[in-house]
C-alpha positions in Angstrom: 0.0 0.0 0.0 2.9 2.4 0.8 4.4 1.7 -2.6 1.1 2.8 -4.3 0.9 5.9 -2.1 4.5 6.9 -2.8 3.9 6.2 -6.5 0.8 8.4 -6.7 2.8 11.1 -5.0 5.5 10.7 -7.6 3.0 10.8 -10.5 1.5 14.1 -9.2 5.0 15.5 -8.7 6.1 14.7 -12.3 2.9 16.1 -13.8 3.2 19.2 -11.7 6.7 19.9 -13.0 5.4 19.5 -16.6 2.4 21.8 -15.8 4.8 24.4 -14.3 6.9 24.5 -17.5 3.9 24.4 -19.9 3.7 27.2 -22.5 -0.2 27.1 -22.7 -1.7 25.7 -19.5 -5.2 26.6 -20.4 -5.0 24.6 -23.7 -3.8 21.4 -22.1 -6.1 18.5 -23.1 -6.4 16.6 -19.9 -8.3 13.7 -21.5 -5.1 12.9 -23.6 -3.1 13.0 -20.3 -5.5 10.6 -18.6 -5.7 8.2 -21.6 -2.0 8.3 -22.0 -1.3 7.6 -18.3 -3.9 4.8 -18.4 -2.2 3.3 -21.5 1.2 3.5 -19.7 -0.2 1.8 -16.6 -1.9 -0.9 -18.8 1.4 -1.6 -20.6 3.1 -2.1 -17.2 0.4 -4.6 -16.1 0.4 -6.4 -19.4 4.1 -6.8 -19.6 5.0 -7.4 -16.0 1.7 -8.9 -14.5 2.9 -8.0 -11.0 -0.2 -9.4 -9.3 -0.2 -12.7 -11.2 -3.6 -12.2 -12.8 -4.2 -15.4 -14.8 -5.6 -13.9 -18.1 -2.7 -11.4 -18.2 -0.1 -14.2 -18.1 -0.4 -14.6 -21.9 0.7 -11.1 -22.5 3.6 -11.4 -20.0 4.7 -14.7 -21.6 4.5 -13.1 -25.1 6.7 -10.2 -23.9 9.1 -12.7 -22.3 9.4 -14.4 -25.7 10.4 -11.1 -27.2 13.0 -10.7 -24.4 14.3 -14.2 -25.2 14.7 -13.2 -28.8 17.0 -10.4 -27.6 19.0 -12.9 -25.5 19.4 -15.1 -28.6 20.5 -12.1 -30.6 23.2 -11.5 -28.0 24.4 -15.1 -28.4 24.4 -14.8 -32.2 26.5 -11.6 -32.0 28.8 -13.4 -29.5 29.4 -16.2 -32.1 30.7 -13.5 -34.6 32.8 -11.8 -31.9 34.3 -15.1 -30.8 35.6 -15.7 -34.4 37.4 -12.3 -34.2 38.5 -12.1 -30.6 38.7 -15.7 -29.5 39.5 -16.2 -25.8 39.2 -12.5 -25.0 35.5 -13.1 -24.7 36.0 -15.5 -21.8 34.9 -13.4 -18.9 36.3 -15.9 -16.3 39.8 -15.5 -17.7 40.0 -11.9 -18.8 37.1 -10.3 -16.9 34.4 -8.2 -18.6 35.9 -6.4 -21.6 33.5 -3.8 -22.8 35.0 -3.4 -26.3 34.9 -7.1 -27.1 31.6 -8.1 -25.3 29.3 -5.1 -25.9 30.4 -3.2 -29.0 30.0 -6.2 -31.4 26.3 -6.5 -30.3 25.7 -2.9 -31.5 27.1 -3.7 -34.9 25.2 -6.9 -35.3 21.9 -5.4 -34.1 22.3 -2.5 -36.4 22.7 -4.8 -39.4 19.7 -6.9 -38.2 17.5 -3.7 -37.8 18.5 -2.6 -41.3 17.5 -6.0 -42.7 14.1 -5.9 -40.9 13.5 -2.4 -42.2 14.4 -3.4 -45.8 11.9 -6.4 -45.5 9.2 -4.0 -44.2 8.7 -5.8 -40.9 9.6 -2.8 -38.7 7.3 -0.6 -40.7 4.3 -2.9 -40.3 4.8 -3.0 -36.5 5.3 0.7 -36.3 2.3 1.4 -38.5 0.0 -0.7 -36.2 1.3 1.1 -33.1 1.0 4.5 -34.7 -2.6 3.8 -35.8 -3.5 2.9 -32.2 -1.9 6.1 -30.9 -3.6 8.2 -33.5 -7.0 6.9 -32.5 -6.6 6.8 -28.8 -4.5 10.0 -28.2 -5.6 12.2 -31.0 -2.2 12.6 -32.5 -1.2 13.5 -36.0 -0.2 10.5 -38.1 3.4 11.7 -38.5 3.7 12.2 -34.7 2.4 8.7 -34.0 4.8 7.1 -36.6 7.8 8.9 -35.1 7.0 8.0 -31.5 6.2 4.3 -32.4 9.4 4.1 -34.5 11.5 5.3 -31.6 10.6 2.1 -29.7 12.8 0.2 -32.2 14.9 2.9 -33.9 17.3 5.7 -32.7 16.5 9.4 -32.3 17.9 10.2 -35.8 16.7 7.1 -37.6 13.0 7.2 -36.6 12.4 10.7 -38.1 13.4 9.2 -41.5 10.0 7.6 -41.6 8.3 11.0 -41.5 10.8 12.9 -43.5 8.1 14.2 -45.8 6.1 15.7 -42.9 8.8 17.3 -40.8 8.9 20.7 -42.7 5.1 21.1 -42.2 5.1 20.2 -38.4 4.1 22.8 -35.8 5.8 23.5 -32.5 3.9 20.9 -30.5 4.5 18.2 -33.1 8.2 18.9 -33.3 8.6 18.7 -29.6 6.9 15.3 -29.5 9.3 14.0 -32.2 12.2 15.2 -30.2 10.8 13.9 -26.9 10.1 10.5 -28.4 13.8 10.3 -29.4 14.9 11.4 -25.9 12.6 9.1 -23.9 13.2 5.8 -25.7 16.2 3.5 -26.6 17.4 2.2 -30.0 17.4 -1.5 -30.4 21.2 -1.7 -30.9 22.1 -0.1 -27.6 19.2 -1.8 -25.8 20.8 -5.2 -26.6 24.2 -3.8 -25.3 22.6 -2.8 -22.0 21.1 -6.3 -21.6 24.6 -7.7 -22.2 26.3 -5.8 -19.4 23.5 -5.7 -16.9 22.8 -9.4 -17.2 26.3 -10.6 -17.9 26.6 -14.3 -18.8 23.7 -15.3 -16.5 20.7 -16.3 -18.8 18.1 -15.6 -16.1 19.5 -12.1 -15.4 19.8 -11.3 -19.1 16.2 -12.3 -19.6 15.0 -10.3 -16.6 16.7 -7.1 -17.8 15.7 -7.7 -21.4 12.1 -7.8 -20.3 12.5 -4.6 -18.2 14.4 -2.7 -20.8 11.9 -3.6 -23.5 9.0 -2.6 -21.2 10.8 0.7 -20.4 11.1 1.5 -24.1 7.5 0.6 -24.9 6.2 2.5 -21.8 8.3 5.6 -22.7 6.2 6.1 -25.9 2.9 7.1 -24.1 5.0 8.9 -21.4 6.6 11.1 -24.1 3.2 11.9 -25.5 1.8 12.9 -22.0 4.7 15.2 -21.0 5.2 16.9 -24.4 1.4 17.6 -24.8 1.4 19.2 -21.4 4.5 21.3 -22.1 3.2 22.4 -25.6 -0.4 21.5 -26.1 -1.6 20.8 -29.7 -3.8 23.7 -30.8 -3.8 23.3 -34.6 -5.9 21.0 -36.7 -4.1 17.6 -37.0 -3.5 15.4 -40.0 -4.4 11.9 -38.9 -3.1 10.3 -42.1 -0.7 7.4 -41.1 1.6 6.7 -44.0 5.1 5.1 -43.6 7.9 6.3 -45.9 8.5 3.9 -48.7 12.3 4.6 -48.5 14.3 1.4 -48.1 17.8 1.0 -46.6 19.6 -0.6 -49.6 18.7 -2.0 -53.0 18.7 -5.6 -51.9 19.1 -7.8 -48.8 22.9 -7.9 -48.9 23.1 -4.1 -49.5 20.7 -3.5 -46.5 22.9 -5.7 -44.2 26.0 -4.0 -45.5 24.6 -0.5 -44.9 23.4 -1.5 -41.4 26.8 -3.0 -40.6 28.5 0.3 -41.6 26.1 2.4 -39.6 26.5 0.0 -36.6 30.3 0.3 -36.9 30.0 4.1 -36.8 27.7 3.9 -33.8 30.0 1.5 -32.0 33.1 3.7 -32.6 31.0 6.7 -31.5 30.0 5.0 -28.3 33.5 3.8 -27.6 35.0 7.2 -28.2 32.3 8.9 -26.1 32.8 6.6 -23.2 36.6 6.9 -23.3 36.4 10.7 -23.2 33.6 11.0 -20.7 35.0 8.5 -18.2 38.4 10.1 -18.6 36.9 13.6 -17.8 35.0 12.0 -14.9 38.2 10.6 -13.5 40.0 13.9 -13.9 37.2 15.8 -12.2 37.0 13.3 -9.4 40.8 13.5 -8.9 40.6 17.3 -8.1 37.4 16.9 -6.0 39.0 14.1 -3.9 42.1 16.3 -3.3 39.8 19.2 -2.2 38.0 16.7 0.1 41.3 15.5 1.6 42.5 19.0 2.3 39.2 20.2 3.8 38.4 17.0 5.7 35.2 16.5 3.6 36.3 12.9 2.6 36.0 11.6 6.2 32.8 13.5 6.8 31.2 12.1 3.6 32.3 8.5 4.6 30.7 8.9 8.0 27.6 10.8 6.8 26.8 8.2 4.1 27.5 5.2 6.3 30.3 4.1 3.9 28.1 4.4 0.8 30.5 7.0 -0.5 34.2 7.2 0.6 35.2 10.6 -0.7 34.1 13.8 -2.4 33.3 13.1 -6.1 30.9 14.1 -8.8 28.8 11.0 -8.0 28.4 12.3 -4.4 27.3 15.7 -5.5 24.9 14.4 -8.1 23.6 11.8 -5.7 22.6 14.3 -3.0 21.2 16.8 -5.5 18.8 14.3 -7.0 18.2 12.2 -3.9 15.0 14.1 -2.7 13.4 13.7 -6.1 14.1 9.9 -6.0 12.4 9.6 -2.6 9.3 11.4 -3.9 9.2 8.8 -6.8 9.2 5.9 -4.4 12.8 4.8 -4.1 13.7 3.6 -0.6 15.6 6.1 1.7 18.7 4.0 1.8 19.1 3.9 -2.0 18.0 7.4 -3.0 21.6 8.8 -3.3 22.7 5.9 -5.5 19.7 6.3 -7.9 20.1 10.1 -7.7 23.8 9.6 -8.8 22.7 7.5 -11.7 20.2 10.0 -13.1 22.8 12.7 -12.7 25.3 10.7 -14.7 22.7 10.1 -17.4 21.8 13.8 -17.8 25.3 15.2 -17.6 27.1 12.4 -19.4 25.1 9.7 -21.1 22.7 6.8 -20.3 25.6 4.5 -21.2 27.7 5.8 -18.3 24.6 5.5 -16.1 24.0 1.8 -17.1 27.7 1.0 -16.6 27.5 2.5 -13.1 24.2 0.6 -12.4 25.8 -2.7 -13.5 28.8 -2.1 -11.2 26.6 -1.1 -8.2 24.4 -4.1 -8.8 27.3 -6.5 -8.9 28.8 -5.0 -5.7 25.5 -5.4 -3.8 25.3 -1.7 -3.1 21.5 -1.5 -3.3 19.3 -2.4 -0.3 16.2 -3.2 -2.3 15.7 -4.9 -5.7 13.0 -2.3 -6.4 15.7 0.4 -6.6 17.6 -1.6 -9.3 14.4 -2.1 -11.3 13.4 1.6 -11.0 16.9 2.7 -12.0 16.7 0.5 -15.1 13.6 2.5 -16.2 14.9 5.9 -15.1 18.0 5.4 -17.2 16.0 4.4 -20.3 16.3 6.9 -23.0 18.7 9.3 -24.7 17.8 12.3 -22.5 21.2 14.0 -22.0 22.8 17.2 -23.1 24.7 15.6 -25.9 21.4 14.4 -27.5 20.3 18.0 -28.0 23.1 18.5 -30.4 22.5 15.1 -32.1 18.9 16.0 -32.7 19.6 19.5 -34.0 22.1 18.0 -36.4 20.2 14.8 -37.4 16.6 16.1 -37.6 17.8 19.5 -38.8 19.5 17.8 -41.8 16.1 16.2 -42.8 14.2 19.5 -42.3 16.6 22.5 -42.5 13.8 25.0 -42.1 13.1 23.6 -38.6 16.7 23.9 -37.3 16.0 27.1 -35.4 12.9 25.6 -33.8 14.9 22.5 -32.9 17.5 24.6 -31.1 14.7 26.5 -29.2 13.1 23.3 -28.0 16.3 21.4 -27.1 16.1 22.0 -23.3 12.3 21.4 -23.3 12.8 18.1 -25.1 15.5 17.1 -22.5 13.1 17.9 -19.7 10.3 16.0 -21.3 12.4 12.9 -22.1 13.6 12.8 -18.5 10.1 13.2 -17.0 8.8 10.5 -19.4 11.4 8.0 -18.0 10.6 9.0 -14.4 6.9 8.4 -15.1 7.6 4.8 -16.3 9.9 4.2 -13.3 7.3 5.5 -10.8 4.5 3.3 -12.3 6.7 0.2 -12.1 7.7 1.1 -8.6 4.0 1.0 -7.5 3.9 -2.7 -8.4 6.4 -3.7 -5.7 
C-alpha cells in the first residue's frame, strides 16, 4: 500500500513539473493525459503482470518471448565476436571487456535492424502502433509514426519515416518528435545494455531484457503525455498514417552492409564517447578528492553516508542533488543517493555511463532493495542527456533545414520532457512492488 501511495505522490509531482513549464496551461487536453497515463499503466500490467492475474499471463509470456529473442541475438553476435577475438570473450579468464563483449552487439543489431527495415517488418509493427496512438491519443499520423518508431529505432533514424512531414510540423509536433527520441532507446544499444546488466547469466539477461523492452514501450505514451502538457496541440491535425517507402539498400545484402557500416559508426562513436567522458569524470574526481582530503570532507562524507561514499566526487554531488526527487518517486531512503547519482550521470554524461554504473553497483551489492535496481533501469531508459540536443539538431535538422532554429529552441524542453517520461515509467513500475 505504501508503494502505491508513494507512486501516486511521484506521478502528481512529475505532472506538476510538466504543468509548471507548460507554454499554454489553459489549452492542455487533460483527456489525452489521462488516456496516455492509463495506457502506460496498462502496458506495465500487461508486460510485468505484478499481481499474477491469470488472463494477463499470456501477455507477460509473449513479452518474455520477445525478451528471449533479444537474448538469442546476444548469443548470435557473440558467435561472430568469438571468431574475431577468440579467448578474449572468456569473462572468467579476462574479466568483462566492454570493447569485445558489448560493441559487437551494437554492430550486429544495427545490421539486423536494417534488414528488418528493408523487409518492411519494422514498418508494419510501427504502422500498427501508430494507428492505435492516433485513434486513442488524437495525435497526427506523423507524430504517431515517429514515437512508435522510436521504440525500435534511434533518435535520428526514426524521423526518417516521417521525412516528408517534418517541414510542415508545428511547434507541438516537433517537440513530441524530439521527446520520443529522448525518452526511448534504440534496439542496438538496448541489446548492449542487456549484455552488461545481465552478464553471462541467462536468467538475469532475460530479466533485464524484459524490463528494458518494457521501459522503451512505456516511454512512448509517457513522451506523449509530457510533451502535450509542455506544448499542447492547438492546430488541426492530419491523422493520415503513412510510412515512408524509403528502403535502406537496393537488396538484402546491401541492406545488411549498410546496417553494418552504420553499426560500426555507432560502436566507434559509443567507444570514443565513453573513453572521453570516463576520462573527464576521473579527472574531475581527482581534483574533488584532493579538495575533500585538504578540507576534511572525505572523512565527513564517509561517516555521513555510512560508507556508501568514501570521498568527495561528482557522483556524491549528483547523488545528493537528485536524492530528494528519488524519494518522492518511491525509491527507498537507503538507495536514493545511489539512484540520484545514476540519473545525474545520465543527464550530464550519457545513459551508457549510467547503465555501466548501475551494472557495477548491482554487482557489488550496493543497493538495499531490488526495487531500486528495477526503477533505476527504467529511469536510465532513453537518450535524455545534453549531448542528445546537439545530435537531434544535427540529425533532424538535416532532414528539415527550415526547422533547425525551432529544434534549437526546443532542445532543453525536449530534454526535460524525455527525463520526465522516463521518471513516469519508473514511478508506475515502482508502484507494483
